[in-house]
N, CA, C, O and CB atoms as a CASP TS submission, in Angstrom:
PFRMAT TS
TARGET T0000
AUTHOR 0000-0000-0000
METHOD Language model
MODEL 1
PARENT N/A
ATOM      1  N   UNK     1       7.558   4.257  -8.578  1.00  0.00           N
ATOM      2  CA  UNK     1       6.204   4.519  -7.315  1.00  0.00           C
ATOM      3  C   UNK     1       7.980   4.405  -6.385  1.00  0.00           C
ATOM      4  O   UNK     1       8.906   3.600  -6.288  1.00  0.00           O
ATOM      5  CB  UNK     1       4.249   2.688  -6.919  1.00  0.00           C
ATOM      6  N   UNK     2       7.678   5.513  -5.976  1.00  0.00           N
ATOM      7  CA  UNK     2       8.876   5.668  -4.243  1.00  0.00           C
ATOM      8  C   UNK     2       8.483   5.995  -3.397  1.00  0.00           C
ATOM      9  O   UNK     2       8.812   7.167  -3.578  1.00  0.00           O
ATOM     10  CB  UNK     2      10.024   6.568  -3.981  1.00  0.00           C
ATOM     11  N   UNK     3       7.891   6.022  -2.295  1.00  0.00           N
ATOM     12  CA  UNK     3       7.128   6.161  -1.366  1.00  0.00           C
ATOM     13  C   UNK     3       8.124   5.845  -0.442  1.00  0.00           C
ATOM     14  O   UNK     3       8.790   4.815  -0.548  1.00  0.00           O
ATOM     15  CB  UNK     3       5.909   5.459  -1.397  1.00  0.00           C
ATOM     16  N   UNK     4       8.325   6.912   0.740  1.00  0.00           N
ATOM     17  CA  UNK     4       9.138   6.786   1.615  1.00  0.00           C
ATOM     18  C   UNK     4       8.512   6.097   2.773  1.00  0.00           C
ATOM     19  O   UNK     4       7.282   6.129   2.780  1.00  0.00           O
ATOM     20  CB  UNK     4       9.672   7.955   1.859  1.00  0.00           C
ATOM     21  N   UNK     5       9.205   5.371   3.928  1.00  0.00           N
ATOM     22  CA  UNK     5       8.326   4.679   5.307  1.00  0.00           C
ATOM     23  C   UNK     5       7.717   5.762   5.883  1.00  0.00           C
ATOM     24  O   UNK     5       8.087   6.934   5.946  1.00  0.00           O
ATOM     25  CB  UNK     5       9.257   3.895   6.580  1.00  0.00           C
ATOM     26  N   UNK     6       6.567   5.123   6.364  1.00  0.00           N
ATOM     27  CA  UNK     6       5.452   6.090   6.855  1.00  0.00           C
ATOM     28  C   UNK     6       4.604   7.394   6.020  1.00  0.00           C
ATOM     29  O   UNK     6       3.985   8.276   6.614  1.00  0.00           O
ATOM     30  CB  UNK     6       6.120   6.720   7.956  1.00  0.00           C
ATOM     31  N   UNK     7       4.753   7.273   4.345  1.00  0.00           N
ATOM     32  CA  UNK     7       4.018   7.596   3.494  1.00  0.00           C
ATOM     33  C   UNK     7       2.341   7.218   3.783  1.00  0.00           C
ATOM     34  O   UNK     7       1.919   6.066   3.882  1.00  0.00           O
ATOM     35  CB  UNK     7       4.640   7.029   2.377  1.00  0.00           C
ATOM     36  N   UNK     8       1.928   7.832   3.837  1.00  0.00           N
ATOM     37  CA  UNK     8       0.131   7.549   3.946  1.00  0.00           C
ATOM     38  C   UNK     8      -0.516   7.054   2.789  1.00  0.00           C
ATOM     39  O   UNK     8      -0.361   7.501   1.652  1.00  0.00           O
ATOM     40  CB  UNK     8      -0.763   8.909   4.221  1.00  0.00           C
ATOM     41  N   UNK     9      -1.433   5.874   3.207  1.00  0.00           N
ATOM     42  CA  UNK     9      -1.663   5.191   1.957  1.00  0.00           C
ATOM     43  C   UNK     9      -3.316   5.441   1.904  1.00  0.00           C
ATOM     44  O   UNK     9      -3.960   5.419   2.953  1.00  0.00           O
ATOM     45  CB  UNK     9      -1.104   3.470   1.967  1.00  0.00           C
ATOM     46  N   UNK    10      -3.920   5.666   0.694  1.00  0.00           N
ATOM     47  CA  UNK    10      -5.210   5.992   0.410  1.00  0.00           C
ATOM     48  C   UNK    10      -5.830   5.199  -0.397  1.00  0.00           C
ATOM     49  O   UNK    10      -5.078   4.782  -1.278  1.00  0.00           O
ATOM     50  CB  UNK    10      -5.323   7.111  -0.028  1.00  0.00           C
ATOM     51  N   UNK    11      -7.215   4.701  -0.484  1.00  0.00           N
ATOM     52  CA  UNK    11      -7.753   4.155  -1.139  1.00  0.00           C
ATOM     53  C   UNK    11      -8.639   5.061  -2.598  1.00  0.00           C
ATOM     54  O   UNK    11      -8.823   6.276  -2.517  1.00  0.00           O
ATOM     55  CB  UNK    11      -8.390   3.473  -0.156  1.00  0.00           C
ATOM     56  N   UNK    12      -9.053   4.343  -3.707  1.00  0.00           N
ATOM     57  CA  UNK    12      -9.478   5.185  -4.743  1.00  0.00           C
ATOM     58  C   UNK    12     -10.744   5.973  -4.213  1.00  0.00           C
ATOM     59  O   UNK    12     -11.191   6.934  -4.838  1.00  0.00           O
ATOM     60  CB  UNK    12      -9.771   4.340  -6.045  1.00  0.00           C
ATOM     61  N   UNK    13     -11.360   5.473  -2.902  1.00  0.00           N
ATOM     62  CA  UNK    13     -12.663   6.367  -2.618  1.00  0.00           C
ATOM     63  C   UNK    13     -12.367   7.323  -1.530  1.00  0.00           C
ATOM     64  O   UNK    13     -13.192   8.137  -1.114  1.00  0.00           O
ATOM     65  CB  UNK    13     -13.973   5.483  -2.165  1.00  0.00           C
ATOM     66  N   UNK    14     -10.830   7.161  -0.959  1.00  0.00           N
ATOM     67  CA  UNK    14     -10.022   8.521  -0.465  1.00  0.00           C
ATOM     68  C   UNK    14      -9.872   8.254   0.802  1.00  0.00           C
ATOM     69  O   UNK    14      -9.447   9.105   1.584  1.00  0.00           O
ATOM     70  CB  UNK    14     -10.725   9.990  -0.625  1.00  0.00           C
ATOM     71  N   UNK    15     -10.291   6.708   1.268  1.00  0.00           N
ATOM     72  CA  UNK    15     -10.152   6.689   2.729  1.00  0.00           C
ATOM     73  C   UNK    15      -9.217   6.754   3.232  1.00  0.00           C
ATOM     74  O   UNK    15      -8.432   6.640   2.291  1.00  0.00           O
ATOM     75  CB  UNK    15     -10.517   5.887   3.271  1.00  0.00           C
ATOM     76  N   UNK    16      -8.455   6.897   4.376  1.00  0.00           N
ATOM     77  CA  UNK    16      -6.947   6.697   4.861  1.00  0.00           C
ATOM     78  C   UNK    16      -7.024   5.522   4.987  1.00  0.00           C
ATOM     79  O   UNK    16      -8.126   4.994   5.136  1.00  0.00           O
ATOM     80  CB  UNK    16      -6.365   7.351   6.110  1.00  0.00           C
ATOM     81  N   UNK    17      -5.536   4.588   4.954  1.00  0.00           N
ATOM     82  CA  UNK    17      -5.805   3.289   5.007  1.00  0.00           C
ATOM     83  C   UNK    17      -4.522   2.605   6.377  1.00  0.00           C
ATOM     84  O   UNK    17      -4.614   1.646   7.144  1.00  0.00           O
ATOM     85  CB  UNK    17      -5.637   2.666   3.219  1.00  0.00           C
ATOM     86  N   UNK    18      -3.468   3.591   6.173  1.00  0.00           N
ATOM     87  CA  UNK    18      -2.758   3.732   7.313  1.00  0.00           C
ATOM     88  C   UNK    18      -1.500   4.026   6.708  1.00  0.00           C
ATOM     89  O   UNK    18      -1.640   4.965   5.925  1.00  0.00           O
ATOM     90  CB  UNK    18      -2.791   2.566   8.269  1.00  0.00           C
ATOM     91  N   UNK    19      -0.094   3.519   6.763  1.00  0.00           N
ATOM     92  CA  UNK    19       1.465   3.890   6.403  1.00  0.00           C
ATOM     93  C   UNK    19       2.304   3.276   6.156  1.00  0.00           C
ATOM     94  O   UNK    19       3.045   2.708   6.958  1.00  0.00           O
ATOM     95  CB  UNK    19       2.079   4.384   7.071  1.00  0.00           C
ATOM     96  N   UNK    20       2.378   3.259   4.702  1.00  0.00           N
ATOM     97  CA  UNK    20       3.462   2.391   4.049  1.00  0.00           C
ATOM     98  C   UNK    20       4.651   2.116   5.798  1.00  0.00           C
ATOM     99  O   UNK    20       4.753   2.982   6.667  1.00  0.00           O
ATOM    100  CB  UNK    20       4.424   3.604   2.303  1.00  0.00           C
ATOM    101  N   UNK    21       5.371   0.706   5.849  1.00  0.00           N
ATOM    102  CA  UNK    21       5.257   0.219   7.069  1.00  0.00           C
ATOM    103  C   UNK    21       7.225  -0.507   6.582  1.00  0.00           C
ATOM    104  O   UNK    21       8.258  -0.221   7.189  1.00  0.00           O
ATOM    105  CB  UNK    21       3.475  -1.033   7.418  1.00  0.00           C
ATOM    106  N   UNK    22       7.077  -1.519   5.240  1.00  0.00           N
ATOM    107  CA  UNK    22       7.901  -2.141   4.724  1.00  0.00           C
ATOM    108  C   UNK    22       7.830  -2.243   3.234  1.00  0.00           C
ATOM    109  O   UNK    22       7.038  -2.932   2.592  1.00  0.00           O
ATOM    110  CB  UNK    22       7.897  -3.177   5.311  1.00  0.00           C
ATOM    111  N   UNK    23       8.770  -1.459   2.774  1.00  0.00           N
ATOM    112  CA  UNK    23       9.192  -2.156   1.218  1.00  0.00           C
ATOM    113  C   UNK    23       9.800  -3.423   0.789  1.00  0.00           C
ATOM    114  O   UNK    23      10.733  -4.004   1.344  1.00  0.00           O
ATOM    115  CB  UNK    23      10.079  -1.420   0.630  1.00  0.00           C
ATOM    116  N   UNK    24       9.032  -3.855  -0.474  1.00  0.00           N
ATOM    117  CA  UNK    24       9.875  -4.668  -1.180  1.00  0.00           C
ATOM    118  C   UNK    24      10.499  -4.607  -2.328  1.00  0.00           C
ATOM    119  O   UNK    24      10.025  -3.940  -3.247  1.00  0.00           O
ATOM    120  CB  UNK    24       9.448  -5.469  -1.285  1.00  0.00           C
ATOM    121  N   UNK    25      11.211  -5.028  -2.407  1.00  0.00           N
ATOM    122  CA  UNK    25      12.346  -4.653  -3.476  1.00  0.00           C
ATOM    123  C   UNK    25      12.903  -5.671  -4.365  1.00  0.00           C
ATOM    124  O   UNK    25      13.721  -6.368  -3.765  1.00  0.00           O
ATOM    125  CB  UNK    25      13.519  -4.130  -2.808  1.00  0.00           C
ATOM    126  N   UNK    26      12.736  -6.004  -5.616  1.00  0.00           N
ATOM    127  CA  UNK    26      13.664  -6.776  -6.806  1.00  0.00           C
ATOM    128  C   UNK    26      14.816  -6.775  -6.236  1.00  0.00           C
ATOM    129  O   UNK    26      15.368  -5.687  -6.070  1.00  0.00           O
ATOM    130  CB  UNK    26      13.823  -6.107  -8.310  1.00  0.00           C
ATOM    131  N   UNK    27      15.484  -8.035  -5.780  1.00  0.00           N
ATOM    132  CA  UNK    27      16.636  -7.718  -5.505  1.00  0.00           C
ATOM    133  C   UNK    27      18.153  -7.881  -7.094  1.00  0.00           C
ATOM    134  O   UNK    27      19.344  -8.192  -7.069  1.00  0.00           O
ATOM    135  CB  UNK    27      16.737  -8.759  -4.101  1.00  0.00           C
ATOM    136  N   UNK    28      17.551  -7.626  -7.794  1.00  0.00           N
ATOM    137  CA  UNK    28      17.874  -7.358  -9.091  1.00  0.00           C
ATOM    138  C   UNK    28      18.380  -5.847  -9.409  1.00  0.00           C
ATOM    139  O   UNK    28      19.431  -5.208  -9.464  1.00  0.00           O
ATOM    140  CB  UNK    28      16.691  -7.701  -9.860  1.00  0.00           C
ATOM    141  N   UNK    29      16.784  -5.646  -9.609  1.00  0.00           N
ATOM    142  CA  UNK    29      16.594  -4.564 -10.162  1.00  0.00           C
ATOM    143  C   UNK    29      16.118  -3.573  -9.164  1.00  0.00           C
ATOM    144  O   UNK    29      15.517  -2.567  -9.541  1.00  0.00           O
ATOM    145  CB  UNK    29      15.796  -4.749 -11.206  1.00  0.00           C
ATOM    146  N   UNK    30      16.300  -3.752  -8.209  1.00  0.00           N
ATOM    147  CA  UNK    30      15.878  -2.699  -6.912  1.00  0.00           C
ATOM    148  C   UNK    30      14.549  -1.916  -6.792  1.00  0.00           C
ATOM    149  O   UNK    30      14.224  -1.031  -6.001  1.00  0.00           O
ATOM    150  CB  UNK    30      16.875  -1.548  -6.863  1.00  0.00           C
ATOM    151  N   UNK    31      13.843  -2.527  -7.857  1.00  0.00           N
ATOM    152  CA  UNK    31      12.510  -1.926  -7.999  1.00  0.00           C
ATOM    153  C   UNK    31      11.467  -2.411  -7.020  1.00  0.00           C
ATOM    154  O   UNK    31      11.287  -3.569  -6.641  1.00  0.00           O
ATOM    155  CB  UNK    31      12.014  -2.170  -9.351  1.00  0.00           C
ATOM    156  N   UNK    32      10.705  -1.133  -6.622  1.00  0.00           N
ATOM    157  CA  UNK    32       9.879  -1.761  -5.270  1.00  0.00           C
ATOM    158  C   UNK    32       8.756  -3.020  -6.325  1.00  0.00           C
ATOM    159  O   UNK    32       8.318  -3.008  -7.476  1.00  0.00           O
ATOM    160  CB  UNK    32       8.638  -0.043  -4.127  1.00  0.00           C
ATOM    161  N   UNK    33       8.686  -3.785  -5.387  1.00  0.00           N
ATOM    162  CA  UNK    33       7.462  -4.842  -6.258  1.00  0.00           C
ATOM    163  C   UNK    33       5.935  -4.985  -5.384  1.00  0.00           C
ATOM    164  O   UNK    33       4.828  -5.204  -5.877  1.00  0.00           O
ATOM    165  CB  UNK    33       8.204  -6.764  -6.386  1.00  0.00           C
ATOM    166  N   UNK    34       6.344  -4.751  -3.693  1.00  0.00           N
ATOM    167  CA  UNK    34       5.053  -5.263  -3.062  1.00  0.00           C
ATOM    168  C   UNK    34       5.995  -3.940  -1.749  1.00  0.00           C
ATOM    169  O   UNK    34       7.118  -3.506  -1.494  1.00  0.00           O
ATOM    170  CB  UNK    34       4.687  -7.603  -2.700  1.00  0.00           C
ATOM    171  N   UNK    35       4.496  -3.815  -1.279  1.00  0.00           N
ATOM    172  CA  UNK    35       4.677  -2.995   0.091  1.00  0.00           C
ATOM    173  C   UNK    35       3.697  -3.147   1.201  1.00  0.00           C
ATOM    174  O   UNK    35       2.473  -3.120   1.072  1.00  0.00           O
ATOM    175  CB  UNK    35       4.659  -1.547  -0.183  1.00  0.00           C
ATOM    176  N   UNK    36       4.678  -3.385   2.822  1.00  0.00           N
ATOM    177  CA  UNK    36       3.110  -2.997   3.732  1.00  0.00           C
ATOM    178  C   UNK    36       2.658  -2.460   4.075  1.00  0.00           C
ATOM    179  O   UNK    36       3.458  -1.698   4.618  1.00  0.00           O
ATOM    180  CB  UNK    36       2.670  -3.140   4.452  1.00  0.00           C
ATOM    181  N   UNK    37       1.158  -1.941   4.366  1.00  0.00           N
ATOM    182  CA  UNK    37       0.439  -1.103   5.407  1.00  0.00           C
ATOM    183  C   UNK    37       0.328  -1.405   6.362  1.00  0.00           C
ATOM    184  O   UNK    37       0.030  -2.580   6.574  1.00  0.00           O
ATOM    185  CB  UNK    37      -0.560  -0.797   5.302  1.00  0.00           C
ATOM    186  N   UNK    38       0.512  -0.506   7.420  1.00  0.00           N
ATOM    187  CA  UNK    38       0.639  -0.949   8.695  1.00  0.00           C
ATOM    188  C   UNK    38      -0.517   0.126   8.805  1.00  0.00           C
ATOM    189  O   UNK    38      -0.552   1.325   8.529  1.00  0.00           O
ATOM    190  CB  UNK    38       2.163  -0.914   9.578  1.00  0.00           C
ATOM    191  N   UNK    39      -1.730  -1.025   9.467  1.00  0.00           N
ATOM    192  CA  UNK    39      -2.848  -0.270   9.729  1.00  0.00           C
ATOM    193  C   UNK    39      -3.231  -0.070  11.458  1.00  0.00           C
ATOM    194  O   UNK    39      -2.349  -0.624  12.115  1.00  0.00           O
ATOM    195  CB  UNK    39      -4.007  -1.017   8.905  1.00  0.00           C
ATOM    196  N   UNK    40      -4.272   0.550  12.322  1.00  0.00           N
ATOM    197  CA  UNK    40      -4.173   0.990  13.714  1.00  0.00           C
ATOM    198  C   UNK    40      -5.272  -0.568  13.900  1.00  0.00           C
ATOM    199  O   UNK    40      -6.195  -0.984  13.199  1.00  0.00           O
ATOM    200  CB  UNK    40      -4.833   2.985  14.212  1.00  0.00           C
ATOM    201  N   UNK    41      -4.720  -1.032  15.005  1.00  0.00           N
ATOM    202  CA  UNK    41      -5.652  -2.381  15.295  1.00  0.00           C
ATOM    203  C   UNK    41      -7.432  -1.660  16.165  1.00  0.00           C
ATOM    204  O   UNK    41      -7.773  -0.737  16.904  1.00  0.00           O
ATOM    205  CB  UNK    41      -4.414  -3.710  16.779  1.00  0.00           C
ATOM    206  N   UNK    42      -7.972  -2.667  15.536  1.00  0.00           N
ATOM    207  CA  UNK    42      -7.995  -4.086  15.206  1.00  0.00           C
ATOM    208  C   UNK    42      -7.617  -4.357  14.011  1.00  0.00           C
ATOM    209  O   UNK    42      -7.544  -5.514  13.595  1.00  0.00           O
ATOM    210  CB  UNK    42      -9.148  -4.658  15.348  1.00  0.00           C
ATOM    211  N   UNK    43      -7.291  -3.182  13.219  1.00  0.00           N
ATOM    212  CA  UNK    43      -7.576  -3.713  11.944  1.00  0.00           C
ATOM    213  C   UNK    43      -5.908  -4.528  11.352  1.00  0.00           C
ATOM    214  O   UNK    43      -4.842  -4.061  11.753  1.00  0.00           O
ATOM    215  CB  UNK    43      -8.217  -2.236  10.887  1.00  0.00           C
ATOM    216  N   UNK    44      -5.938  -5.467  10.611  1.00  0.00           N
ATOM    217  CA  UNK    44      -4.640  -6.127   9.939  1.00  0.00           C
ATOM    218  C   UNK    44      -4.591  -5.328   9.004  1.00  0.00           C
ATOM    219  O   UNK    44      -5.503  -4.735   8.426  1.00  0.00           O
ATOM    220  CB  UNK    44      -4.602  -7.622   9.440  1.00  0.00           C
ATOM    221  N   UNK    45      -2.855  -5.304   8.762  1.00  0.00           N
ATOM    222  CA  UNK    45      -2.071  -4.721   7.774  1.00  0.00           C
ATOM    223  C   UNK    45      -2.520  -5.777   6.465  1.00  0.00           C
ATOM    224  O   UNK    45      -2.991  -6.908   6.341  1.00  0.00           O
ATOM    225  CB  UNK    45      -0.331  -4.675   8.251  1.00  0.00           C
ATOM    226  N   UNK    46      -2.002  -4.512   5.475  1.00  0.00           N
ATOM    227  CA  UNK    46      -2.049  -4.944   3.780  1.00  0.00           C
ATOM    228  C   UNK    46      -1.055  -5.065   3.220  1.00  0.00           C
ATOM    229  O   UNK    46      -0.196  -4.230   2.936  1.00  0.00           O
ATOM    230  CB  UNK    46      -2.634  -4.127   2.868  1.00  0.00           C
ATOM    231  N   UNK    47      -1.120  -6.108   3.031  1.00  0.00           N
ATOM    232  CA  UNK    47       0.290  -6.641   1.807  1.00  0.00           C
ATOM    233  C   UNK    47      -0.258  -6.012   0.404  1.00  0.00           C
ATOM    234  O   UNK    47      -1.464  -6.193   0.236  1.00  0.00           O
ATOM    235  CB  UNK    47       0.503  -8.827   1.524  1.00  0.00           C
ATOM    236  N   UNK    48       0.329  -5.400  -0.491  1.00  0.00           N
ATOM    237  CA  UNK    48      -0.094  -4.836  -1.664  1.00  0.00           C
ATOM    238  C   UNK    48       1.012  -4.844  -2.806  1.00  0.00           C
ATOM    239  O   UNK    48       2.116  -4.309  -2.708  1.00  0.00           O
ATOM    240  CB  UNK    48      -0.552  -3.473  -1.351  1.00  0.00           C
ATOM    241  N   UNK    49       0.517  -5.560  -3.933  1.00  0.00           N
ATOM    242  CA  UNK    49       1.201  -4.739  -4.864  1.00  0.00           C
ATOM    243  C   UNK    49       1.772  -3.389  -5.614  1.00  0.00           C
ATOM    244  O   UNK    49       0.988  -2.499  -5.286  1.00  0.00           O
ATOM    245  CB  UNK    49       0.907  -4.992  -5.254  1.00  0.00           C
ATOM    246  N   UNK    50       2.371  -3.063  -6.122  1.00  0.00           N
ATOM    247  CA  UNK    50       2.944  -1.738  -6.933  1.00  0.00           C
ATOM    248  C   UNK    50       1.172  -2.161  -8.025  1.00  0.00           C
ATOM    249  O   UNK    50       0.525  -1.115  -8.075  1.00  0.00           O
ATOM    250  CB  UNK    50       5.271  -1.958  -8.030  1.00  0.00           C
ATOM    251  N   UNK    51       0.689  -2.911  -8.506  1.00  0.00           N
ATOM    252  CA  UNK    51      -0.080  -2.885  -9.496  1.00  0.00           C
ATOM    253  C   UNK    51      -1.571  -2.333  -8.879  1.00  0.00           C
ATOM    254  O   UNK    51      -2.650  -2.154  -9.443  1.00  0.00           O
ATOM    255  CB  UNK    51      -0.038  -4.306 -10.167  1.00  0.00           C
ATOM    256  N   UNK    52      -1.107  -2.129  -7.352  1.00  0.00           N
ATOM    257  CA  UNK    52      -2.832  -1.296  -6.778  1.00  0.00           C
ATOM    258  C   UNK    52      -2.663  -0.143  -7.057  1.00  0.00           C
ATOM    259  O   UNK    52      -3.713   0.489  -6.936  1.00  0.00           O
ATOM    260  CB  UNK    52      -3.382  -1.222  -5.060  1.00  0.00           C
ATOM    261  N   UNK    53      -1.470   0.707  -7.519  1.00  0.00           N
ATOM    262  CA  UNK    53      -1.354   1.997  -7.046  1.00  0.00           C
ATOM    263  C   UNK    53      -1.255   2.673  -8.263  1.00  0.00           C
ATOM    264  O   UNK    53      -0.698   2.319  -9.302  1.00  0.00           O
ATOM    265  CB  UNK    53      -0.240   2.254  -6.090  1.00  0.00           C
ATOM    266  N   UNK    54      -1.993   3.901  -7.945  1.00  0.00           N
ATOM    267  CA  UNK    54      -2.494   4.995  -9.372  1.00  0.00           C
ATOM    268  C   UNK    54      -1.136   5.932  -9.426  1.00  0.00           C
ATOM    269  O   UNK    54      -0.453   6.220 -10.408  1.00  0.00           O
ATOM    270  CB  UNK    54      -4.257   6.255  -9.014  1.00  0.00           C
ATOM    271  N   UNK    55      -0.944   6.380  -7.803  1.00  0.00           N
ATOM    272  CA  UNK    55       0.440   7.411  -8.112  1.00  0.00           C
ATOM    273  C   UNK    55       0.769   7.546  -6.731  1.00  0.00           C
ATOM    274  O   UNK    55       0.056   7.076  -5.844  1.00  0.00           O
ATOM    275  CB  UNK    55       0.195   9.097  -8.944  1.00  0.00           C
ATOM    276  N   UNK    56       1.984   8.265  -6.489  1.00  0.00           N
ATOM    277  CA  UNK    56       2.389   8.263  -5.432  1.00  0.00           C
ATOM    278  C   UNK    56       3.583   8.914  -5.547  1.00  0.00           C
ATOM    279  O   UNK    56       4.181   9.053  -6.614  1.00  0.00           O
ATOM    280  CB  UNK    56       2.375   7.147  -4.925  1.00  0.00           C
ATOM    281  N   UNK    57       4.093   9.471  -4.082  1.00  0.00           N
ATOM    282  CA  UNK    57       4.889  10.585  -4.367  1.00  0.00           C
ATOM    283  C   UNK    57       6.047  10.301  -3.143  1.00  0.00           C
ATOM    284  O   UNK    57       6.401   9.123  -3.179  1.00  0.00           O
ATOM    285  CB  UNK    57       3.967  12.130  -4.306  1.00  0.00           C
ATOM    286  N   UNK    58       6.544  10.873  -2.359  1.00  0.00           N
ATOM    287  CA  UNK    58       7.795  10.580  -0.920  1.00  0.00           C
ATOM    288  C   UNK    58       6.713  10.342   0.119  1.00  0.00           C
ATOM    289  O   UNK    58       6.847   9.313   0.780  1.00  0.00           O
ATOM    290  CB  UNK    58       9.068  12.207  -0.306  1.00  0.00           C
ATOM    291  N   UNK    59       5.349  11.346   0.457  1.00  0.00           N
ATOM    292  CA  UNK    59       4.858  11.059   1.353  1.00  0.00           C
ATOM    293  C   UNK    59       3.212  10.831   1.013  1.00  0.00           C
ATOM    294  O   UNK    59       2.314  11.251   1.743  1.00  0.00           O
ATOM    295  CB  UNK    59       5.292  11.976   2.255  1.00  0.00           C
ATOM    296  N   UNK    60       3.021  10.146  -0.136  1.00  0.00           N
ATOM    297  CA  UNK    60       1.509   9.774  -0.277  1.00  0.00           C
ATOM    298  C   UNK    60       1.420   8.460  -1.242  1.00  0.00           C
ATOM    299  O   UNK    60       2.027   8.437  -2.313  1.00  0.00           O
ATOM    300  CB  UNK    60       0.598  11.117  -0.975  1.00  0.00           C
ATOM    301  N   UNK    61       0.929   7.790  -0.964  1.00  0.00           N
ATOM    302  CA  UNK    61       0.071   6.805  -2.339  1.00  0.00           C
ATOM    303  C   UNK    61      -1.205   6.508  -2.381  1.00  0.00           C
ATOM    304  O   UNK    61      -1.850   6.089  -1.420  1.00  0.00           O
ATOM    305  CB  UNK    61       0.487   5.404  -2.513  1.00  0.00           C
ATOM    306  N   UNK    62      -1.751   6.766  -3.807  1.00  0.00           N
ATOM    307  CA  UNK    62      -3.004   6.828  -3.547  1.00  0.00           C
ATOM    308  C   UNK    62      -3.021   5.212  -4.480  1.00  0.00           C
ATOM    309  O   UNK    62      -2.053   4.619  -4.956  1.00  0.00           O
ATOM    310  CB  UNK    62      -3.919   8.420  -4.075  1.00  0.00           C
ATOM    311  N   UNK    63      -4.341   4.861  -4.503  1.00  0.00           N
ATOM    312  CA  UNK    63      -4.450   3.466  -4.902  1.00  0.00           C
ATOM    313  C   UNK    63      -5.399   3.640  -5.710  1.00  0.00           C
ATOM    314  O   UNK    63      -6.086   4.658  -5.783  1.00  0.00           O
ATOM    315  CB  UNK    63      -4.697   2.411  -3.910  1.00  0.00           C
ATOM    316  N   UNK    64      -5.535   2.344  -6.585  1.00  0.00           N
ATOM    317  CA  UNK    64      -6.862   1.993  -7.794  1.00  0.00           C
ATOM    318  C   UNK    64      -7.863   1.386  -7.576  1.00  0.00           C
ATOM    319  O   UNK    64      -8.709   1.213  -8.454  1.00  0.00           O
ATOM    320  CB  UNK    64      -6.602   1.248  -8.863  1.00  0.00           C
ATOM    321  N   UNK    65      -8.007   0.848  -6.133  1.00  0.00           N
ATOM    322  CA  UNK    65      -9.017  -0.050  -5.842  1.00  0.00           C
ATOM    323  C   UNK    65      -9.197   0.617  -3.937  1.00  0.00           C
ATOM    324  O   UNK    65      -8.521   1.460  -3.348  1.00  0.00           O
ATOM    325  CB  UNK    65      -8.384  -2.013  -6.219  1.00  0.00           C
ATOM    326  N   UNK    66     -10.225  -0.097  -3.525  1.00  0.00           N
ATOM    327  CA  UNK    66     -11.000   0.391  -2.775  1.00  0.00           C
ATOM    328  C   UNK    66     -10.498  -0.354  -1.087  1.00  0.00           C
ATOM    329  O   UNK    66     -10.268  -1.529  -1.372  1.00  0.00           O
ATOM    330  CB  UNK    66     -12.517   0.091  -3.455  1.00  0.00           C
ATOM    331  N   UNK    67     -10.333  -0.234  -0.066  1.00  0.00           N
ATOM    332  CA  UNK    67     -10.403  -1.180   0.816  1.00  0.00           C
ATOM    333  C   UNK    67     -11.352  -2.172   0.699  1.00  0.00           C
ATOM    334  O   UNK    67     -10.771  -3.258   0.696  1.00  0.00           O
ATOM    335  CB  UNK    67     -10.504  -0.688   1.862  1.00  0.00           C
ATOM    336  N   UNK    68     -12.779  -2.323   0.583  1.00  0.00           N
ATOM    337  CA  UNK    68     -13.285  -3.790   0.501  1.00  0.00           C
ATOM    338  C   UNK    68     -12.534  -4.688  -0.293  1.00  0.00           C
ATOM    339  O   UNK    68     -12.114  -5.795   0.043  1.00  0.00           O
ATOM    340  CB  UNK    68     -14.614  -3.869  -0.023  1.00  0.00           C
ATOM    341  N   UNK    69     -12.356  -3.897  -1.770  1.00  0.00           N
ATOM    342  CA  UNK    69     -11.518  -5.163  -2.889  1.00  0.00           C
ATOM    343  C   UNK    69     -10.294  -5.633  -1.981  1.00  0.00           C
ATOM    344  O   UNK    69     -10.136  -6.854  -1.948  1.00  0.00           O
ATOM    345  CB  UNK    69     -10.726  -4.388  -4.688  1.00  0.00           C
ATOM    346  N   UNK    70      -9.418  -4.872  -1.252  1.00  0.00           N
ATOM    347  CA  UNK    70      -8.428  -5.039  -0.430  1.00  0.00           C
ATOM    348  C   UNK    70      -8.783  -6.286   0.127  1.00  0.00           C
ATOM    349  O   UNK    70      -8.362  -7.294  -0.441  1.00  0.00           O
ATOM    350  CB  UNK    70      -8.217  -3.968   0.489  1.00  0.00           C
ATOM    351  N   UNK    71      -9.411  -6.388   1.034  1.00  0.00           N
ATOM    352  CA  UNK    71     -10.057  -7.353   2.131  1.00  0.00           C
ATOM    353  C   UNK    71     -10.955  -8.267   1.553  1.00  0.00           C
ATOM    354  O   UNK    71     -10.972  -9.418   1.988  1.00  0.00           O
ATOM    355  CB  UNK    71     -10.848  -6.615   3.228  1.00  0.00           C
ATOM    356  N   UNK    72     -11.582  -7.986   0.789  1.00  0.00           N
ATOM    357  CA  UNK    72     -11.662  -9.517   0.194  1.00  0.00           C
ATOM    358  C   UNK    72     -10.600 -10.387  -0.803  1.00  0.00           C
ATOM    359  O   UNK    72     -10.769 -11.585  -1.032  1.00  0.00           O
ATOM    360  CB  UNK    72     -12.870  -9.501  -0.593  1.00  0.00           C
ATOM    361  N   UNK    73      -9.662  -9.724  -1.268  1.00  0.00           N
ATOM    362  CA  UNK    73      -8.858 -10.220  -2.065  1.00  0.00           C
ATOM    363  C   UNK    73      -7.760 -10.756  -0.792  1.00  0.00           C
ATOM    364  O   UNK    73      -7.052 -11.664  -1.225  1.00  0.00           O
ATOM    365  CB  UNK    73      -8.378  -9.106  -3.272  1.00  0.00           C
ATOM    366  N   UNK    74      -7.545 -10.509   0.242  1.00  0.00           N
ATOM    367  CA  UNK    74      -6.664 -10.987   0.835  1.00  0.00           C
ATOM    368  C   UNK    74      -7.179 -11.713   1.915  1.00  0.00           C
ATOM    369  O   UNK    74      -6.546 -12.008   2.929  1.00  0.00           O
ATOM    370  CB  UNK    74      -5.835 -10.133   1.104  1.00  0.00           C
ATOM    371  N   UNK    75      -8.433 -12.015   1.654  1.00  0.00           N
ATOM    372  CA  UNK    75      -9.343 -13.122   2.777  1.00  0.00           C
ATOM    373  C   UNK    75      -8.896 -14.347   2.350  1.00  0.00           C
ATOM    374  O   UNK    75      -8.424 -14.489   1.222  1.00  0.00           O
ATOM    375  CB  UNK    75     -11.178 -13.154   2.709  1.00  0.00           C
ATOM    376  N   UNK    76      -9.014 -15.399   3.273  1.00  0.00           N
ATOM    377  CA  UNK    76      -8.708 -17.136   2.776  1.00  0.00           C
ATOM    378  C   UNK    76      -9.929 -17.078   1.692  1.00  0.00           C
ATOM    379  O   UNK    76     -10.195 -18.066   1.009  1.00  0.00           O
ATOM    380  CB  UNK    76      -8.988 -18.700   4.305  1.00  0.00           C
TER
END
């Protein structure tokens, strides 16, 4: 997975969630381990793992989970 900043993020149902805002890399290997999806207000940004990605290009990231699953997982 090597998306660029502002790559479009889509959940498994085809819903556009937002755009890649930050990439978190392993400091030893340089591999991307997590990333932040910037969403439109009032929606909160999403912090995702590369395990949530089914396919990725520089301009698009398709997830293997739905928005509903992500929201449940990130709620306290």
